[in-house]
C-alpha positions, 0 to 999 in steps of 0.5 A: 521329843521327850514326853512331858511327865504328868501327874493327876491330883484326884482320881474321882469320876472325872479324873478317872473317866476323862482326864486319865484317858485324855492324858494317856492318848496324848503322844507328848504327855506321860501319865507318871503319877496320881494322888489318891488319898486312900485307894490305888484304883488308878493302878488297875488301869495304869499299873506303872503309875506311882501313887502318892497319898498327899499333894505335898508328897507329890510336889516333894517327889519332883516326879512330874513337870505338869500337874493336873488338878481334879479335886473339889473346887475349894482346893483348886487355888491352894493347890495350884498356887503350890504347884506353880511356886514349885515351878510346875505347869498346871491344868486345873479342872474348871472352874480354875478357882472359886474367886476371880481375885484368886485366879488373877493371883495364879496368873501373876505367878505363872507369868512371872515364872514363865509357866503354862497355866490353863483350865480344863474347858473341854466343852469348847471342843463339843461337836455342837459348839464347834458347829455353831462356831462354823455357822457364825464364821460362815454367816449362814444365819446372818446377823445374830440377834439371840443365842440360847444355851441349855444344859438340863438334866433330871436328878430329883434326888439330892446326892452326897456329892460335894457339889450338893453340900455346903462348901465353897464353889458348890452348885450348878452355876460353878459346875455347868454354868462355868462351861456355858459362860466360857462358850458364850465368852468364846463366841462373843467376848465380854458382855455389857451386863449380866442379869441372873436368877439362881435358885435352889429348887429341890426340897432340902437343897443347900446348893443352887440347882437352877440358873437362868443367866442373861449376858447382854451384848451389842445387838445379841442376847445370850441366854444360858440356863440349867436345871436338874428338874427337866424331864422333857426335851428342850433344845441344847442350843438355839441360835436366831439370826436375820436370815434364819435359825438353828436348833440342836437337841442332845448332848455331845457324844463324848461324855457318854463315851467316857462314862462308858469307859471307851478310850478316846481313839480312832477315826469315829471318836466324837462323831455324831450320828446323823439322826442327832444333827441339828436343824437349820431353818432358812427363809427358803429352805430347811433341813438337818445340818451336820454336826462337827466332830467333837474332840477333847483330845485337842485340849491336852495336845494344845497344853503339850504344844504350848509347854514345848513352845510350838503353840499358844494356849487355847484356853487362857487365864484372861478368859478364865478370869472373865468367866469367874467375874461373870459368875460373881456378877450373876450371884450379885444380880440374883441377890440384888435383883438387878442388872450388873454392868461389866466394864468394857463389855461389847 
């Protein structure tokens, strides 16, 4: 089968270190073009690429069937809309848009045109969350009552990254919060209500750098939190059930590998060393619990398979829209100091 010609819009750190390698190792995709406004950095690793200086020039060239958008959040909606209207399949780095109403509009266009539209929620393929999926599916902990998800770092100084500037879609809630909320939605679905505290804790911060979000389900409390001022070990995940508890420290190994310039290939990709495995505490036993393989490659393979009619999307727009609605509810909760009910929640 002919490879799907793919173009990458943006070649910043995430585009260069993660998207480009993942596209390049997918057997059914071919990276043919990159939009770089000022440089030609992509040609250092991919000399065959065609470089475009603007998004409009890329679309006019008609060189690609799949457009992958890895630009600042405020550009996601207008660029994705233009690409869909030009008849292109589209993947957008998370969050798919800044506002849920924009995501709803994109979904409508994609559905009307029969195009594939998805959002890069790669952390569904983290080894730790895949392990938790396995634990829940097998009922190891019995009925789950509490799920806690952290994404903590120590970055006490504000950088010149756009995420820390006064621009639409800035801050840690739209960045890391999108991942944590998506994982919770994947596990438990739509919550009944949302309560959140979203703060700017560093001196001079103009973008939020801390959140503590509660998603309440029937019988399950999901607590999602992230901070850039944590310089001590806290668990990445904590899951409590009637039969026991599971706790996991440390991040999935793939991000570190990508940052080191490793190519996502080989039998050991995404495997975590046994000393980093989480701990399972049951009533009469305890010990380490093997972490499942993490594998972001599955995201782009699923995109290719869906375009080729061999599969259905793993990351659907209905879920992306719900994630944005939860983020909007979280900001409203923080502003008004109260729970925000979600219609039809579990």
